[in-house]
C-alpha positions as CSV (number, residue, x, y, z in Angstrom):
1,M,-3.5,35.1,53.8
2,S,-6.2,32.4,54.2
3,E,-5.4,28.8,54.6
4,T,-6.8,28.0,51.1
5,T,-4.7,30.8,49.5
6,A,-1.6,29.6,51.2
7,S,-2.2,26.0,50.1
8,L,-2.8,27.1,46.5
9,A,0.4,29.3,46.5
10,A,2.5,26.4,47.9
11,T,1.1,24.0,45.2
12,A,1.8,26.5,42.4
13,S,5.3,27.1,43.6
14,A,6.0,23.4,43.9
15,A,4.6,22.8,40.3
16,A,6.7,25.6,38.8
17,P,10.1,23.8,39.0
18,R,8.6,20.6,37.8
19,S,7.1,22.4,34.8
20,A,10.5,24.0,34.0
21,S,12.1,20.6,34.2
22,T,9.5,19.1,31.9
23,I,10.1,21.9,29.4
24,A,13.8,21.5,29.5
25,R,13.5,17.7,29.1
26,G,11.1,18.3,26.1
27,R,13.6,20.7,24.5
28,R,16.5,18.3,24.9
29,G,14.3,15.6,23.4
30,R,13.5,17.7,20.4
31,I,17.2,18.6,19.9
32,A,18.2,15.0,20.2
33,L,15.5,14.0,17.6
34,R,16.7,16.7,15.2
35,G,20.3,15.5,15.7
36,L,19.1,12.0,14.8
37,Q,17.4,13.3,11.7
38,V,20.6,15.1,10.6
39,L,22.7,12.0,11.2
40,L,20.3,9.8,9.2
41,A,20.1,12.4,6.4
42,L,23.9,12.4,6.2
43,F,24.0,8.6,6.2
44,Y,21.4,8.3,3.5
45,G,22.8,11.2,1.4
46,I,26.5,10.4,1.6
47,A,27.0,6.8,2.6
48,S,24.0,5.2,0.8
49,A,22.9,7.4,-2.1
50,L,26.2,8.9,-3.3
51,P,27.8,5.5,-4.2
52,K,24.8,4.6,-6.2
53,L,24.6,8.0,-7.9
54,I,28.2,8.0,-8.9
55,A,28.1,4.4,-10.0
56,H,30.7,3.3,-7.5
57,P,31.9,-0.3,-8.5
58,S,30.6,-1.8,-5.2
59,A,27.1,-0.4,-5.8
60,A,27.1,-1.2,-9.6
61,D,28.3,-4.8,-8.9
62,A,25.5,-5.4,-6.4
63,F,22.8,-4.1,-8.7
64,D,24.1,-6.1,-11.6
65,E,24.1,-9.2,-9.4
66,M,20.4,-8.6,-8.6
67,G,19.7,-8.0,-12.3
68,W,18.5,-4.4,-11.8
69,G,21.4,-2.8,-13.6
70,S,22.2,0.9,-13.6
71,A,18.5,2.0,-13.9
72,G,17.6,0.4,-10.6
73,M,20.8,1.7,-9.0
74,Y,20.2,5.3,-10.0
75,T,16.5,5.0,-9.0
76,I,17.2,3.7,-5.5
77,G,20.0,6.3,-5.1
78,A,17.7,9.1,-6.1
79,L,15.0,7.9,-3.7
80,E,17.5,7.8,-0.9
81,L,18.8,11.2,-1.7
82,A,15.3,12.7,-1.8
83,G,14.5,11.0,1.5
84,A,17.7,12.4,3.1
85,I,16.8,15.9,2.0
86,A,13.1,15.5,3.0
87,L,14.2,14.4,6.5
88,L,15.6,17.9,7.0
89,V,12.4,19.7,5.8
90,P,10.1,20.2,8.8
91,V,6.9,19.7,6.8
92,L,8.2,16.5,5.1
93,Q,10.1,14.9,7.9
94,S,7.5,12.4,9.0
95,V,6.5,11.4,5.5
96,A,10.2,11.0,4.6
97,A,10.8,8.7,7.6
98,V,7.9,6.5,6.5
99,A,9.1,6.5,2.9
100,L,12.7,5.6,3.9
101,G,11.3,3.0,6.2
102,A,9.4,1.4,3.3
103,L,12.6,1.5,1.3
104,M,14.4,-0.3,4.2
105,V,11.7,-3.0,4.3
106,G,12.4,-3.5,0.5
107,A,16.1,-3.5,1.2
108,F,15.7,-6.2,3.9
109,V,13.7,-8.4,1.5
110,V,16.3,-8.0,-1.2
111,Q,19.1,-8.8,1.2
112,V,17.4,-12.0,2.3
113,V,16.3,-13.1,-1.2
114,A,19.2,-12.0,-3.4
115,F,22.2,-12.0,-1.0
116,D,21.2,-14.9,1.3
117,G,20.7,-12.6,4.3
118,Q,24.2,-11.0,4.1
119,N,23.8,-7.5,5.7
120,A,20.1,-8.0,6.3
121,A,20.3,-6.6,9.8
122,T,21.3,-3.1,8.6
123,P,17.9,-2.1,7.1
124,L,16.1,-3.5,10.2
125,I,18.4,-1.5,12.5
126,L,17.7,1.7,10.4
127,L,13.9,1.0,10.7
128,V,14.0,1.8,14.5
129,P,15.1,5.5,14.3
130,L,13.0,6.0,11.2
131,A,9.9,4.8,13.0
132,L,10.8,7.0,16.0
133,I,11.1,10.1,13.7
134,A,7.8,9.2,11.9
135,W,6.0,8.9,15.2
136,K,7.4,11.9,17.0
137,R,7.1,14.2,14.0
138,R,3.6,13.0,13.0
139,E,2.1,16.5,13.6
140,S,3.9,17.7,10.5
141,N,1.6,15.4,8.5
142,A,-1.4,17.7,9.3
143,E,0.6,20.7,8.2
144,L,1.5,18.9,4.9
145,L,-2.1,18.0,4.3
146,R,-3.1,21.6,5.0
147,L,-0.6,22.9,2.5
148,A,-1.7,20.3,-0.1
149,R,-5.3,21.2,0.2
150,R,-4.6,24.9,0.0
151,G,-2.5,24.4,-3.2
152,A,-5.0,22.1,-4.9
């Protein structure tokens, strides 16, 4: 074996474990991100949308206090439920995170204006994982665009 061939073989064998480690780390990251998506989908579907859609007194009172009534409550509940479901659909996940993020910006503004900042931190906290999902799953936007163009 020549000196150059031996050097290349040593380099290739040294790179192989690093490559396997990188692959494992990437896989763990994808699993963690999917877990975060499931967790957020459960939160938006059960803890946030459900009380609005069943007209729980706490949700109804808050929307009445804002002057939005039941129509606003059901609309926001339906948007949250749709976002929760879309977070779990691979082709919609990035768009859903952006849409829910926009909803959280609106929720923050409402908390500050209508409720004097009470619970205003919650929508801001939820923006962080939504932004992460929107960024990391951005490749699904190209697939969604492809599907939309093919269907149009």
